[in-house]
N, C-alpha and C positions, 0 to 999 in steps of 0.2 A: 504494500500500500504506500510506503514511503516514496517509492519510485514514481507513483502517479500524482500524488498531491504534495506540493512543496511544503517543507516544514513551517515556513513563515505563515502560509495560508492556514494550515491546521491550527497553529497557535492563535491566530486571529479569531477563528471560529470559537475556540474554547474560551478565550478571554471575553468575547461577547456573551457567551453562555453564563459565566460566573460573575459578570458585571465589572470586571477589572478595566475594561476599555470600552469607550462609547464613541464609535467612529463618527466623524463629522460628515460622512457621506452615507447614503444608503436608503433603506426602507424603514418601516416602522420597527419599534423596539420588539414587538411581538414576533415579527417575521425573523428578525435577527436571532432571537432566542430559539425559535424553531430550527433555524439553520444550525445554530450551535449544537442543539440536541441531536440533529441528524448526524452532524460530524462527530460528536462524542460517541455515538453508536458505532461509527466507522472505526474509531480508535480502539474500541474493545473487541471488534470482530475477530482479529487474529487469534484470540484466545478460544473461540468456539467455532470459527468458520474455516475456510480453506487456508492452507499454509503452504508456502513454496519451500521446497527442499533444494538446497544448493547442490550442484553436481559434485560428487566426491572425486578424489584423484584416481581411485581404482574401483573395480567392480565391487558393489556392496551387497549383491544378492545373487544366488544361483539362477540359472536359466529356468524359466517356468514353462517352457514349451514341452508338450508331451514328447518324450524321447522315442524315436524310431531309429534304432541303430543297427549297424552291421559290423561284425569282425571281418578282418581280412581286406584284400584289395582285389579290384577287378582288373581286366586287361587293358584299360585305357592308359593314356600317357601319364596322368596324375594318379591313377590307381583308384579313383572314386567317382569318375564321371558317370559310369553305368550305374553304380550304387545310388548316386544322387538321382539319376533319371528314373530309378525304380521307386523313388519316394522316400528314401531314407534321409534323415536330417542330421545323423551323427555317425562317426566312425571312431576307430581306435587309431592313435597316433603317438608320436614320440615327443620328448620335451625340448623341441628345438623350433626356433622362430621360422626357419626355412620350411618346416613341415606345416606349421600353423597358418602362415600367411596365405597359401593357396586355399586352405579351407575357409578362411574368412572371406576371401574374394568370391568364393562359390556359395557363401551363406550356409556353410556346414559347420557343425560343432565337433570338437574332438575330445575324446577321453585320453588324457596324457599319461603314458606309462612311465612310472618312476622307478621301475625295477621290481624284481620278483621277491617273494617271500620263500624262505627255505624252511621246510618242515624238519622233523627229527632227522638227525640228532642236533642240527644247528639251532633250530627255532629262532631265527633272526632274519632281518631284512638283508637282501643281497647288497644294497647300497647303504652306507652309513649316513648320519645326519648331515655331515659336511658336504657330501656329494649331492644329496637331495637339495640342500640349501643352494648350492651352486647352480643346479639345473633349474630350479624354480626362479632364481634371481634373473635368469636370462629371458624369461617369458612372462613374468608376473603381470597380471592384468590383461593378458592378450584376449581380444574379443572372441577368438575361436575356441577358447577353453571351456568345455562343458564340465569336466571333473578331472581330478587327479586319481589315477589308478595306483593304489599303494602297494599292491601285491596280490597274486592270484591264489585262490583256494587254500588259505591257511587251515590247518587241522587243529582244532582245539583239543581233540582226543590225544594228539601227540604233543601239543604245545599249549598247556593250560593257560599260560600267560599271554598267549597271542592276542586276545581281544584288548588287553591293557596296552600291549606294545603298539597295536594299530591305533588305539586312541591317542597315545603319545605322538605317534607319527602324524596323525591327523591334526593334532594341535600345532605341531611344528609347521605343517603346510599352511594352516590358517594364519599363523603369525607371519609367514612369508608373503602370502597372497590373501589379504583379508577379504572375506566374502566368498571365497572359493569353496568348492564342493569336493569331498573325498569319497572314495569308492573302493570296494573290493567285492569279490565273488565268493560265495560259500556253496560247497557241495551238499547234495542231499544225503549222500552216503559216505562214511569214512570209518574205516577200521571197526566195522561191526555196529556202529551207531547210525541212527537214522534221523535226519532232520533235527539235529541238535542246534537250533538257531538262537535260542534265548541268550547264550553268552555274548552274542554279537550285537544285541540291541544297544545302540548308542556308541559303538566303537568307531564308526565312520558315519558320514552324512547320509550315504545311500548305499544299500546293499544290493548285489545282484545274486539271483538264485538260479543255478543251472540244474534243470530237471530234464534229462534226456530220455524220453519214453520208448524210443524205437531201437531195438537191439537186433543184432544179426541172428540171435538164437530163436527169435520168435517172428511169426508172420504178422502178428498183431502188436500194436503199441500199447503200453501201459499208461493210458491217459489219467487213470485214477491217481497216479503218482503226483501229477500236477495239482489235483484237488487236495491231496494230503499235504503237499508242500504249502499251499495257500493257507490251509487251516493252521499249520504249525507256525508260519510266518506271522500271521495276525494274532495267533494265540501267544506268541512271544512278545507282543506289544510293538512290533516293527511296523511302522506306518509309511515309510518311504523306501520303495524298492523297485528294481527293474526285473522283469522276467528275462531269462536267457533261454532262447528258443532254439531247438535243435533243427539244423538244416545242413548236416555234414555226415560223414561216415569215416570209420577207422576200422581197426581189427575187431572191436567190440560192438560198436554201434553201426547201424545201416542208415543210408539216406532215406528220409521220409518221402513218401509220395506227396503230390500236391494236396490230396485230400487229408492225409495225415498231418501235413503242415497246417492246414486250415483248422483241423480239430484241436491241435495244440493251442492255437490262438483263441479258439472258442472257449477252452477251459480257462486260460489265463484271463479272458474277458470277464470272468466271474469275480476277479480279484480287484483290489484297489491299487494295482501297479501304477507307477508314475511313468511307465514306458517299458521298452524292451530292447534287447540286443539280440540279433540273430547270429548264431555261431554255426557256420562261418562261410564267407563267400568263396574261399579257395583253400580250405584246410587240407594239408598234406601230412599224414602221420610220419613220425620219425622212423618208424619201422618200415623199411622198403618193401616188405612182403605184404603190407596192407595198402590198399588202393584208396586214396582220398577222392575228393570230388571238387571240381570247379563249377560253380553254379552257372557260369556262362554256357556250359554244355547241357544244362537242364532248363530249357526255356519255360517249361510248364511250371517248374518250381519258382522261377523268377516272376512269371505272371501272377502266381499266387501271392508272392511277397508284395508285388505292386498293389494288388487288391487290398491286402491287409494294411498296407501303409496309407491307403485312402479311407480306411475304416475309422469310425469314431467309437472309441472304447468308453466304458462307463466312467472311468477315472479321468479321461483326457479332458473332459469339460470342466473338471473341478481342480485339476492339478495346479493351475496358476493361482487360484484363490486360496488353496491350502498352503502353498509354500512360498508365496511371493511377499516382498516388502515393497514400499513405494519406489517406483523407478526414479533414478536420478533426474531432478528437474521437473518431476511430475507433481500435480496438485493432489493432495490427499485431504480427505474430509473426516473430522472427528465424528464419532457416532453418537454424541450426546444429543439430547432432545432439544437443546438450545441452539443447535447449529442452524444458520440461516442459509437459504439458497443463494446461489450466485446471482440470480436475476435481481433479488432484493438488494444485494450489495451494490450492484451496478446502479440501481435506481437511486440509492442513497448518495452515491458518488455524484451522480448527475444533479440531484437536488442541491447538494452543497455547492457545486461549481456554479450553478445558475444563481443561487442566492448571493454568492461572493461577487459575481459579475454585476448584479444589481446594486450591491453595496457601493462598488466603485463608480457606477454610472450616475446614481441619483442622490446619494447622500442621505444620512439618517435624520428624520424629523424629530424635534424636541418632544 
């Protein structure tokens, strides 16, 4: 408001209101008092009405767009042109500006890999705090960053302190890039335990859950495993998560058919997921005896993914409302019952300006 009405004019209105100043020009005293009252109301409006938030130096909140991501790269020059054309808005990437800049130019977000987690016997991160600090410093605040991937598939059954270690690493990343999001993926099965998700609640900002229902040993997929995972996730009090959807094959898992791919999404659609990542566009197993799959060779699967990326999921319409804070430079309104609409504020401004103009033109009568 200060930027619209000069300070001297505001003070003149208030002085008229409290009787400290009796202008020698203007309208009747009653009109001047009404003008002062209108302007006094304007002076207190910032406490209950719209407030402007100054843009911060770096990102202050995570992206609120429903995440539709894919692991891997396609065969295009940049490695994600076909992925983007299929409707994905997010990919996996590395912690380097030269990798993030092309994503930003394309309007795609990246989950930034900061190194792996080593399960037993090491039970530690592959990279130490100093290395992570150096990597994040080079990309802090980059507009293409969706989240920082702290390490993949830690096993709490082998490393009971892993959730605390991930929380500590998450805090470090937040201190380096304020407002950023941290991420890891948790397996459904590890060392005889099933869906032990509760220890991970609060360890990072967002968790991914990989549930792969289609195995080589069966002609049918176990879609009930997705339902059981959803129940365990939400039973553990985890409210922000991404589904990791199977669209790959290796020695143990087989590539889902387009219909099986659709059924996976149908089951995840019953959840409150904030998005999903499909694993993987071009996964090739380390074991040369196992044949992987490049989705470019499976156009029916790609067509199904394109359809799913156009689909509205139950949580996609509420994700922004649940996890957003005011955008830098945006107007936010307090929810109190005394908040006044913007139209009334504008009217009061115009009344005060008109009254001040008359004051200067006509002079005040005794």
